[in-house]
C-alpha positions, -999 to +999 in steps of 0.1 A: -363-392+879-366-369+909-362-338+887-390-350+863-414-356+892-406-321+906-414-307+872-447-324+873-455-310+908-447-274+896-467-269+864-464-235+849-491-240+822-515-268+815-498-279+783-464-278+800-478-301+827-490-327+802-457-326+784-437-331+816-460-360+826-454-377+792-417-372+796-418-389+830-439-418+816-415-423+787-386-423+810-401-450+832-412-470+801-376-469+787-362-480+821-386-509+823-377-520+787-340-519+796-345-541+826-365-566+806-339-567+778-312-572+804-331-602+818-337-616+783-300-611+775-290-631+806-314-659+797-302-660+761-265-662+772-274-691+795-292-709+766-263-704+743-238-717+769-260-747+775-264-753+737-226-750+732-219-774+761-243-800+746-229-796+711-193-799+723-203-829+744-219-846+714-189-839+692-166-855+718-188-886+720-185-894+683 
């Protein structure tokens, strides 16, 4: 992350500058998606655990 921002601060050519900026943006975007997926994964695990608990509870009742 730090390296990418330094690359942006020191552009050699205009096209190079744009490319580096895009790289940095993509890097941040991927990081954001990863955190969102992790949160979703945690929620899904909680839902599955809850569902299993309810299902097992219902089976034991019968």
